[in-house]
N, C-alpha and C positions, 0 to 999 in steps of 0.2 A: 290250533290254529287259534288265535282268539278274538273277539269281533271289534278287538280294537285295529286290529290291524288286515281286518279278511280280508283279499282278494280276491279279485272276483275277475275273471281274463275269459276276455268276450274279444273273434277274429271278423273282424271286419275285411272279406276281397272284391272293394271299388276302386282307391285310389290313393294314389302313393301323396306322400309331404316331398315338393321339393322349395327348397333353400337357394336364393342363386349365390354361388360362387366364383361367378366373375364377373366381373363388372363391361359392360362394353361399350367398343375400346373410344368408339369417337364421341367426342366431344357435346355432349349434350347442352350445354348452359357455355360455352361461349362471351357471351358478356356480362357474366358475373363472378365475381373473385370467389366464391362459395356453390354451391350446390348438393341439398342430394333429392328424391321419390321413393320412396316408400309406401305398399301394399296396406294399407290400415289397418284389416283387420287382423294379422301375422304376425306386422308388423317389419315381414322383411325389407330391407334394403337392397332398389333394385337397381337404382344410380345410386354414385355421389361419388362428389371435386370439393375434397380439400374440403372434406365434410366436420372438421375435427377444430378450426382455424378462430382463432377467436372474433370476435367483427362485432364494429358497433351494430344492434337489433336496429334498431329505431322504433316504434311503432309497435312492431313484431312483439313489441314486451307486451302490447292487451293483451297476448294470448294467455299472457297465468295470469293477468289482473281479470280479464274474463271468464280462464277457469276457477280463481279461488271468488267466484264470485256466484261461475254458477253450483260449486260446491257445496255455498252458504244455504239457495235458494233449496237445493232439493233431499242438503239434509235442515233444516224449518227454520233454522238462523234468522233465516232473509226473506219472501215474500213478494211473489211481481206488483204487488199492491202495496209493498208499504209506500212513503213515503222519506225518499229526501232531501232533507234543509242546505242549498249550494249555501258555502262557506264562502268569508270576505280570500283564502285563499284558495276554495277552488275557481272560481268567478275571474281571479285575476290569472290565471296561464295560459302565455301565449303557445305559439306553433297553433296549429291544426286547434278549432272551436266546433265548439255550437250555441257561443255569448248566451248562457247560461250570467244573472244574475243575484249575485247574492243577499238572499235569505230569500227566496223564488224555492220551491218544495214545487219535487217531480215527482212520477213512481219510479221503481227502479225497471221495471221496463219502459217507459222510458227511455229512460238514461245508454241500460245497453245499449238503447238502441240508436242511439247520438253515439252509443262507441263504440260501435258494432258497423255502420255504417260510413260517416264519418271521420272514428276515432278520432275523438269531442276527446282533448286534455281535461277541459275544466268537466264531461261528463262521467269524465275516470278517476282522476281524484277526487269527487264528489261519493265517486262510491268505495272509495280505498277509504274515503274515511269515518262510513259507514261501515264495512265488513271488518275492517283496521283496527277500527276508533282514531285515528293520528293513522297522518303516512305515513310513520314507521312501523308504526305497529304491519302495516298491510305490506315493506317490505319485508318487515324480518319475516312475513308468512309467505309471501313470495320464494324469498330464499330460505328456509325451511321447503315446502313440497318442487322445490326445486329439486336440492339433496334428498328430499326418496323417491322423485322418477328417478336417482341415480343419476343425474346432470354435471358433467364432473366441469363444464367448457362454456358454464351461463355464477353472472353473478349481478343480481340487482340490486339499481340505486336509489332508482324512484318503479312506479306503474303506468307513466306511460312513455318514456323511449327519448326524449330529448336528450341529447352528448349529456357525460355525467361524468367524468374518473371514473376506469371502477367499473361500468352498465358493460357487458359486453355476452355478450352466448355466442352457438352458433349454430352451422347447416344442419349439424345432427338433432345439436338437443330441443332446435326449436321443433325441429317433428318429432318427435318426444311429447314436447307441452305440447302441438295439434294433437296428434291423436288422442291425446290424452282428454284434450275439447272435444271433440268432435261423439267424444261417445255420452255427452248430455248432449242431449236430438236439436233439442229447446233447443238449443242459440243459434242453429242450424236455416228455421226462423229467422234470426235477424242477421242475422253474415247471408243470405242469399237477396235478401231488399237493395235492389238498386237505386232506388230510389219513395223518397220519404217524406213529410214530413213532421213539423216535432213544436207541437202548440204548449204555448210558450201561458202559463195561469197567464197574460195581461188577458187575452184571446187571439195575440199578433200568434206567427207559424215559424220554424225557417226549416227550409227546401235543404236536406237530407241529397248527400248523393256520395252513390257506396265509391271509395279510394277504388275498390275491385273492381274496374270496368270486366274484365274475364264473366263475371259475378251476373253478364246481359251478355257479351259474347264469344261465348268456351257451349258447350254444349255439356251443362252436369256441373255447375260449376259452380260452389254453394257454400263458398266462404274464401276463404278463414280471413287474414290478415297481414292491409299492407305496414311500406316505413319508410320514410323518408329524411335522414339528414342531413346538414356537409362533410361530415361529419360516416356517415352510414350509408352516401349516397343512395342507393334505391333497392328495397328490397320486398319481395312481399312471400306469406306465404299463401298457399295455395289446396284447395283439397276440393273435391268432383267423383263423381256418382256415376256408373254407366254398368251396365248388366248385371245387378250388384255388385261391384267391384268398386274399392272406394277409393283410391289413390289420395297423398297431400305428397307435391313438392316445395322444397322452399329453392331460392333464389334469394343469396347476396349479393351486397356491390353493384350492381350496376348503373353505368353511367346515366340510361332515362329509363324512365317508367316504359315511356316502347320497348326496349331492350329489353328490361326486365318480364316485359309478356313475352317479348319471341322467344327469351328462356325458356316460361314455365308449359307457354302451351309450347315446347317443343319438350321439354320432359310430360306432359301429360300425353302426351300423343308416344310417341316410342313407350310410356306404362300400359295404354288402352290397346296399344297395333299389339304390343311382341307378351305381354301377357294375361294367366283367366286365373280368376278364383272357383276355386269346390268346397260343398262344403264338408269337415269330416262328420259329424254332428253337430244337430243344432241346436237352440240353447231351449231348451225346459225341457229335452227326453230327459224320459224316467228315466233312472242312471241304477234302479233297485231300490232296497226300504237300507234302514241302518236298525242297530240293535242300542235302544238306553238302559240303561238298565236303575235307571230311578225315573227315570217317568211313565205318568202315566198308561204312553200305550206305549208300549215294546219295542214293538215297531213298527218305522216311518218311511215315507217313502220319498227322494232325493230325485234333485234331478241337476241338465246341467249350466247355472247361472247362465254360460254366454256360448253362444257357436264356437268354434272351432274349426275353422277352414288353412288351408294352406295351398300355395302360388304356385304353377306350374305357366308354363309359356304354350304360347298356344300351340296347338299338330303332334305336344309333349307325347310321351306313352305311359298309359293313366301304372301303374305299382299293386301293390298289395299294404296294409300296412291292419296292425290290433293297437288293441289298446286294453287297460292295465286299467283296476279300480279300484282307492285305497279309501279305506273311512276312520279319520281324527277317536281319539278317544273326546269320548263327547256325555255332559251330565247336563242330566237336565236341572235348574232351567233353559231355555234354547229358543232364536225367535223364527219363525218364522223366517227363509233368507239367511241363514246362521250359516255361512262355510263348516261344516262338517267332514267334508276331503275332497280327493284328489281323484280325477280322471290323467295318466297320463296315454298321449300315441305315444308308439316306435315303426319308425320303419321298417326297411326286411332284413337292416342288418343290425335289426337290435336297438338304435339307437334314440334315442327318447327324440319331439319332435316336438313335442308343444305339451307343457297344462295346460288342465281346464279344475275350476273350482265348484264343486260339485253346493247346495244346498239341503235345507231342509223344505217341505212343498207344504211344514202344518208345523204351530208351535212345537213343544215339545214342553208339554206344565212334569212338575215335580210329580210325582208319587207320593201320596201321605203312609202312615199304618192302613187304614183301610184294603186302599189299594193292593200294599209289599199284599196284604192275609186275602181278600180278595184273591192274588193271583196265585200263593200256594196253596190255598185251600182248592182251584182250580188243579193244582198237576201232586196232590194229594187224591184227589179223585177222577182222577183220568184214567185212570183203570180197572176201575168199581166198577 
């Protein structure tokens, strides 16, 4: 058995994997055209209603915009303290805004606050121009990212969500975008703020109040994004966390903001009252060593990149599962954190439930001639 495909079988006698396959017959979102409820760590769908119907997403569009901004920040291409100059185009945006003026400069963190709390169209256009070089460039990035996420019922024409021909999404796609966004936990520090102030360069301030009232009135809600236009109706992508379980709901096409909130509360209550999450493997747990012949250090420890969890109904009987580890054929140099293998989780029937990435725990530096010489010398003298 070669190192490139080395498999390590480990039996865990604990919890079972559960995938909800039968959705509740009750309509938990009677006021909305479409809806979905997912558990975030697994991505399991708990409830759905017309979830693939293409509809105008309104300002929920900003979920994708914020995702691209956060990815730019975490990749090092952008910093929270970087200054952004407000263009004439950004300052002239209609709809919801935080009243930015042409020629003013704001930190990225301040503009993110304006987007996350007050849904500022002017703020998101300013950030789109900063990240994408232009609105057109940013929209192209949005659609490319949507494609990479496998979204088949989404197309963006702008970064803010004002009604425009051929600008659409669906509840399922919005839940996938939302799930991806909350992986960047820093964004929740912005979306969870109920009220704050945006300080202006001239010393004045604009009062910001979260368009998502559930941040204040529902225990555990810390995001994500509301939306409204005459075409879209009232929409919202919401996430909440309780007792270690994060769920995310999307409702689209409600007639009023109150009905939008009513459906969201109904979905969240159903999720928290009916399901729970248990860990199969914790993030960072050691998963053995990988052999890299071209590395100075031939064997390097690997760990699980992200935790693996499963979703089960409350009080459901627990079962057994097992995991199998597979290492890739890795060559030096490789960096700490690089994905070098995967772990598969199997249920009792032998079906793959989940897969997780394995990462290097330290850099794998490329071996030189002296390293190979020393290695061969130790081998030759080991039996003496």
